[in-house]
N, C-alpha and C positions, 0 to 999 in steps of 0.2 A: 446562418452559414458562419457568422464572425462571432467574438464573443459577446459586442455588447448587444448583438439580438438572442445571443443566447442566456445572457442576464435578465434579458426581459420575460423570459419564460421558465423563469430561475425556480419559479413557486417552489417545486418539493426542497431545492436546496433551502430556501428558507426556513420553509416550513420545518425539515430536517433540524435545522440550526435551534430553533423555537421549541421542537421534542427534547433536542438534547439540553437545553437550560431547564424544560421541565423536570428532565429525570435527574439532571444535578441537583435544582431544588430538592428534590424528593429524598434523592441522597443525604444531603446534608439535615435531613429531620431525622434521619435513620441509625445516625453515626453521634461517636462521642468525643468530637471534633478534641477539646480542650483536653484529653486522653492522647489521643491521634497526635495534638503536637508536642505534646510533652517526650514522646516517644522519639518523634522525627527530631525534636532539638537534643536527645538523649546521643543522636550518633555523631553528632560534630562535624570535623571535615572530612571524615571518611565516605559525608555523602556524594563528595564528588565522587567517586568511583561511581557513580550511577552514572555518570556522561559516556562511560566507556563503549557501553555495548550498544548503542545509537551511535557514535562515532565510527566503532567497526562495520554496523550495519549499511552503513552509508560508504564505505572505501569497500567493501565485498560487494555490493550494487554495482560500484561504478567498475570494479574490475568484471563484473557479468557484462554490463552492457560495452564495452568494449570487444568482448568475444561475441556479440552480436551484431556488429556490426558489419555491413554487405561485405562478402569476398571482396579481395583486393584493395578493400581499405584497411593498408597496415597502419603499426605506428600510430594508432592511434594516441594524443596526450592525455595522459591519465589526469592533474590538475583541472586545466579545464572542464573537463567530463565530472570531476566531481563538483566542481563550482555549481555548475548547471546541476545533479543529481539533488545538492544541498536545496537549492532554488526552489526546481519544481514539486521537490518531495513538502519541501515548506507550504505552497501554495495549494498545493491538491488536497494535503492533511489539514489545513486551516480556513478555508473558505466553502460555503456553501455551493456542495456541488462542484468542489475546488478542482478534481477530475478534469474537468473539462477547458479548466484554463491550465493546469500545472502541466497536463500532457502537450498541449499545441504549441508551449513554450519550449519545450525543451529540441524541436526542428530549430526553432527562432532560433533559440541562444548555439543550438550547434554550426548557424551559418555568423552568427555573431563573435561568438568567440574565438572560432576554430577555421571559419568562413569553408564549412562542408556544406556539398549541393542540398535542397532541401528536400528533394525524393529520397536520397542515401538515409537521409535521418528521419524521416517520418516511417520508413521502410525499418530499420532500427529501434524505432520507438513502439512502432507494431509485435515487433516478434519480441521487444524487450517485456512487453505489456503482458503477452502470452504468458511466456517460461515464466515469467515470475508465478501469475497467476496457478500454470500446472507446479509451481516448484511448491506452492500451499497445499495444494492436494498432495504432493507426496511428505510434505513434512505434519500433514493432518495423518495421515495413516499410521506413519512412524510413530508419534504420539497416541493415535487411537489403539494402537497394537502395544504398546510400552504401558501402557496405562487402563488396559482394556476393560480389568476384574474392579478398578477401581470407580472407573467410570459408570460402569455396570451397577456398583451398588450404591453409587449414588445416584443416581439417576431418577428415581421418585421422589427425594428429598430434593431435586432441584428441578424437574419438570413435570413431577406426580406423574409421570409414563414409566414404561420401564424400557430399556434397550437405547440405554444415551451411547454406547461405548461401540456396538451396534450399525448406530448411526454415523457417529462421527468413521468408522471404517470406511461405509456405504458411501457418506456424502465426501470423502478425501477422495476414494477411485472414481465418484463421478465427474470430481472436479476435472482429474488429470487425463480422463477420457475426453472429454470432452474440450479443454483445452489444448491437448497435443491434436486430436482434430482440428480443430482451428488451425492450428499452426502446419499442418499439414494441407488446408485447405489453403492457407494465405500463402506458403512458399513453391505453391505446384498449380495455381491457377491465376485468372485473369480477376481477382478478386476487386482491384482498384476500378478496372472497368465496367464491372457488373455491378460495382457499386453506384457507380455515375449512371450507368444506366436504368439503373432503378431508381433512383434521384429524380431525374428528368421525369417520368409519371408526376411529381408534384404539379397540381396544377395550379403553377404561379407564376405568372410571366417573369419577375423580376430573378427570382428564383432558378430558371429556366436560363435566363440569361448570365447569372455568373456560372451556374454548371457549365452552360459553353463556352465561356472566358477561360474556365477551368479543366477543361476537358483534358489536352496535352499534361498537364502534369500529375491527370489521374493513372495516365499511361508511362509518364517517365518514372511514376514511382510503383507501377507493375513490373516494368525494367527490371528496377531494381531489386524488388522482390524475387525476378527471376532469375537474378545471378547468387542466387542461393541455390538454386538446384543443380547438380551433379556435384557440388563441393563437399568437399571433404565435412561433415559434421562434429569432427572432436572439437571446434570449437561452443560449438553448441552444448554439447555434452557438457564442459568445464562451466560453462555458464549454468546451467542448470545447476550442477553442483554448488555453484557461488550462491545461488538465489537460495538454494536447500538452506546453506550455512548463516545466510543471511536473516531467514526465518527463525533458526535456529536463536540468534541473539536474542531475540526477546522472550524466549524460555529462561534464558541466562540473567537478563536482565530481572527477571521477576525472581529469580531462584536468589538473585545476589541481593534483592531488597528485604527479602526476607531473612536472608541469614545477618545483614546488619542491624536488624528490628530485633537477633535473637529469638527467630521462629525457626524453628525444625520442624518440616515439613518433604517429603522425601521426592529427590528428584523429577520421579515418574510421575509423582503425583502434581506438580506443578506445571509438567509437558503436558499432562494429560486437560489440565485446566484451561490453559494457554490455547490449545489448538481449538476446542470447544469454542472458547470465547473471540479467536481471532475468526472464525468462519461465523459465529453471531454478527460480528461487526462486519464482515462482507455483508450480508445480508441488510444490514443498517449503513450502505454507503452510502446516503443521501446524508448522515448525521457527521458532520466535521469531526473529523479524529475519534468517531465512536462513544461521541461526547456522553457520559451517562451511561450508556448502554453498557461497555466492558467492564464499568467502578462496581454496577451493579451486581452484575453479573458474578466477580469476584466476593464480594461480600457474602451473596447465594453460597458459594461454594465454601467459604469458610465457615458459613456457618453449618454448612452440612457436615463438614470433615470435624467438626467440634474444636475450632482454632479458641484457646482460652482470650477471654474477650472481646470477640471478634470485630465489636464496633469500633475498639479503639485498635487495635494493630491490623485489621483489615483498613480502617480506615486511612491509616497512616501507610500502608501499602498503597492504597490509590492515590493519597496526595505527592506522595514523593514520586509515583510514576508522572502525573500529571507535571509536576512541579518540574520533574527533568524536563518533558516535551516543551513546555512555557520556554525552558531554555534555549532549547536545541532551532522551535520556531524563533526565540528572538533573535539568535543568530543568523540563522536562513535567510530573515528579511535584511539583518541590517548585510550580507554579504550582497543581497539583492540592489538594495538602494545604492550601499556603495561602487557596485557594479552599473550605475547606472540604468541597472533594468527596472521597468515599468508592467503592471498590468495588462495595460493595454495594449502594450507590445506584440503578444500574442493575436491581436486583430489584424498584425503584417502577415503572418504567416498565411499561404495560400499554396494548395500543393503546387500550383506552379512555378512559385519562385527557385530560382536557382542559383 
């Protein structure tokens, strides 16, 4: 139930990390590394522009998160939540099965930095995660429609099968429907209490003792979620718009990298490529930062569309994306440790805390 116990059962996370390392090793065996580095060096100081989309993403997600706190929690401070967003996202994206650590950190940090009750923070984190996932579905559908013909054209070259465009449309619609249903169930039912009842079926005495100790916290979380019922949904609609914009920053980043490298690919094509690889990355959620999965995916797409010298140009694109991530993750961990936050702090978050 706590982070230490989760780590002991985190074999899938470490297996994902190992798989990512293997994929990266394979990637480096297929690229023109010298040519890629030469192209990166030729960009010069303009490469600093690549830090902006990720900054915009964090800012946008923070504004969206403010909108999904339970009704009645007005005037949520932007900068403390931005710091929490940066720390939690860094942990989620860099550790094996990092979401299991990064997401519990959010309620803890909300209590520590802002003094918010944990049940209300847990409610906001749950709504935030579902809405962010639903926004990915909207982003996917928009990208699939914009690049439908392109995806259909390269489908056989990429997957060996036809219908990639249709698959992306259906996948996006499916994600929207599933997560909007989850959101309705979350906001209109006693989800936490039912989860508590389900967990009580686990045949382990210590687990049941822990659950009985935390039962009041589950009920408090349900009460916080129940406060959304009957409240105006305008804030959540605005939040959904912000989350879709946040997803779009990934495509803008890809387009900017290509332009800096002097590679001209129509925006709708890179949009379609990004939504396909973002969906692929979601399937390999157990690999930190989609290590190797997206990188090889980009090279396959670049080869399929006939990018000149794709082994060098495509590799330069991939390396720039990863180098940008390394810088931001270093910033995230720097903010985390300067704030006196440690990974074990998430262990202290129980749903009964207040």
